[in-house]
C-alpha positions as CSV (number, residue, x, y, z in Angstrom):
1,X,140.9,27.7,70.6
2,X,143.0,26.7,74.2
3,X,146.9,27.0,74.3
4,X,149.3,25.5,77.1
5,X,153.1,25.2,77.2
6,X,154.4,21.3,76.9
7,X,158.0,21.5,77.8
8,X,158.6,20.1,74.4
9,X,160.6,20.6,71.6
10,X,157.5,20.5,69.1
11,X,154.0,21.6,69.4
12,X,150.9,20.0,69.3
13,X,147.7,20.8,68.0
14,X,143.8,19.0,68.2
15,X,140.5,19.5,67.3
16,X,137.6,19.3,69.2
17,X,134.3,19.0,67.0
18,X,131.4,18.0,68.5
19,X,127.7,16.7,67.7
20,X,126.1,20.4,67.7
21,X,128.7,21.1,64.8
22,X,126.6,18.9,62.5
23,X,126.3,15.5,61.1
24,X,129.6,13.1,60.8
25,X,130.2,13.9,57.1
26,X,129.9,17.9,58.4
27,X,132.4,17.5,61.3
28,X,135.1,15.4,59.7
29,X,135.3,18.5,56.9
30,X,135.8,20.7,59.6
31,X,138.4,18.5,60.9
32,X,140.1,18.3,57.8
33,X,140.0,21.9,56.8
34,X,141.6,22.6,60.4
35,X,144.1,19.9,60.0
36,X,145.3,21.5,56.6
37,X,145.3,25.0,57.7
38,X,147.6,23.8,60.5
39,X,149.9,21.9,58.4
40,X,150.4,24.9,56.8
41,X,151.1,27.4,59.7
42,X,154.7,27.3,61.1
43,X,154.6,27.6,64.8
44,X,156.5,28.3,68.0
45,X,157.5,25.0,69.6
46,X,156.8,24.2,73.1
47,X,152.9,24.0,73.0
48,X,149.9,21.9,72.8
49,X,147.2,23.4,71.1
50,X,143.4,22.4,71.1
51,X,140.9,24.5,68.3
52,X,136.9,23.9,69.5
53,X,135.2,24.2,66.3
54,X,132.0,26.1,66.5
55,X,128.8,25.3,64.3
56,X,129.5,28.0,62.2
57,X,132.6,26.5,61.0
58,X,130.4,24.0,58.6
59,X,128.9,27.4,57.0
60,X,132.6,29.2,56.0
61,X,134.9,28.3,53.4
62,X,138.8,27.5,53.6
63,X,139.9,31.0,53.4
64,X,137.4,32.3,55.8
65,X,138.6,29.2,58.5
66,X,142.2,29.8,57.3
67,X,141.9,33.6,58.2
68,X,140.6,33.0,61.4
69,X,142.9,30.4,62.4
70,X,145.6,32.4,61.7
71,X,144.0,35.5,63.6
72,X,143.9,33.1,66.9
73,X,147.4,32.0,66.6
74,X,148.5,35.8,66.1
75,X,146.4,36.9,69.0
76,X,147.9,34.1,71.1
77,X,151.3,35.1,69.9
78,X,151.9,31.4,68.7
79,X,152.8,31.7,65.1
80,X,157.0,31.9,64.0
81,X,157.9,35.2,63.0
82,X,159.4,35.3,59.7
């Protein structure tokens, strides 16, 4: 994950899933799951975030990927405190 401030009142996120991850069906599944995970997160405003998927992302389930994304966001201190 890479994050940079964007001087906007919202946070944006994107996904980089290369052909090393797998064929198109597998890459699209990883992107769909990551999009859903990010939809449910509450982020601090003002950040651009890019997730770079690795090949192991194809073999993990939703909950494992969600834990990984939440951990990365927490380590970068980009989650809104509830």
